[in-house]
N, C-alpha and C positions, 0 to 999 in steps of 0.2 A: 412559496405556492403552498395553502394551507389546505384548499379544499380536493384532497384526494376521499374517494370513494373506494367502496371494497373490492371493485372491477380494476380501479389504478392500484391499488396495494397488492392483488395477485397477478397483475401484467410485471411489476417491481419484482415481487418473491420469482415469478419465474426468468426474468430475464437476468437478475441476481443471480441464478444458479446457472444456467445458461446464455449467455450473451447472444449465440448464434441462431438462437429458435427464430424463425420465421414469423409474420407479423398473423398470418394463417394459422399456424399452428399455437400461438398465443392464443388468438380469438377461439379456436376449437377448445382449449383448456379452459378459458373462462366465461364462455357462452357467448361470445359476440360474433360476428363477422370480421373478416378480415381487412376492409376496410375503416370498419371502426376501432379495431386494435391499432392498424396503423396509424390512424387518428390522434387515439389516446396517446402513443408512443411518440407521439411527433409533439405533442401537445405538451407531455414531461418533459421532453428533449430542450423544447423551446424554453419554458419555466425552468431550467436549468435542477433540474428534481435527477434526472438523468444526464450526468455531467462527463459521460464517455462510455464506451464498450473496452475492456480488457482481455487479453488472451493471460489465463495463467498458467505458466511455463514449470513445469516439472523439474526443480532444480537440479535434483538428483541422479533424475534421466539423463540432463547433459554431464554427468560426472562431478556436479559441486555437490558432495554429501557431509558436508558442514554448514551450519546457519548460526552466526555469533552475533550478540545485541552488547554493541559498544557504547557504555556511558562515559563520554567526553565533558571534561570541566577545564574549561581554557585556565591559560596561566596566568595573563593579565588583561582584565577585558580593559577595553581603551585602548592599548597598544597595537591592538588588531581589531578592524571592524569586523561584525559578523558576516556580512558579505563576503571579505576575504576568505574568511573560513568557510561558509558557506560554499563558494566558487570553487573553494580548493578541493572540498572535501566529494564534491558532487563529480568532480571530474575521473575519482576513483571507481573504476569500473566493478569493482567486485561490492562497492557500497550500493545496495539498493535502495534503501530510504534513508531519510535524515529527517531528525524532527529536533524541532528547538523545543526544549522542555522546562519547565519550572521546577526547580528541586534540587538534590545533589549533584547534578550533573545540567549542563547548557544543553549539550547535544545527544540524542541517542540514536546509533547509528544500526542499519541492519546490513550484515555484510554475509555475504555466500562466496564460501572457498571451498578448493575440490579435497580438503582435507586439514588436518590440526597443522601440519607443519607448513602448508601453502598458507594458511589463514597466519602463523606467527610470520611467515615473510612479508603479507600484505601488513600488518601491524608494523612491522620493524621498519620496512622500508617506506611505506608510503602514508601511514595515519599517524607514525611519530616523527615523522619529518616536517607536517603539514606546520605552519605557523600558529602559533599560540597554544600548541595544546600541552594541557598540562596533565591533569591526576587522568587515569583510563582506567577501566574496569568492564572487564568482558566476562560475559555470560554466554554461554554455548547451551545453543538450543536441542534437547533430547527428543523433545515431540512435538507435534502441532495439531489443533483443533480447529480447524475454523468456521466459525459463527456465524449467523446471519446478518449481526449488526443490528443496526437500528428497526430494520424491515420486523426481525421477529419482536420488537415489542410494543409495535403499530397493528392494532385490531385489524381483525377481517378473515 
């Protein structure tokens, strides 16, 4: 869907900031009525522009104070299928994101842990025992700044 106007983009920005906002609130913010706002949101959803709404949970508030980005290079491609590795790694609850990437590593994982010793336990007992794991590189996140993503690059 490429026929987004300034109002559509404004609605997307508002929902990206807070997906719990009502259609009436969004309509007021962009200068249209609640029914028109609801129709636009429905159209954006039907066309796949809005792929879902998510709740952002503060991991630290739940006691998970460490986030680690883990690069994994599989030891021997062909001996294990990518699907088998992906199925096994996504079964680990501390693994929040699994990305199949091109470059030095085959996969990039985002892992949350309570602390460094908890991460070490996850690494030793869960990650390193996965089939096909070869080289591993860990990067501990020090801070994070959330950006608006592609919406920031669009006019409006």
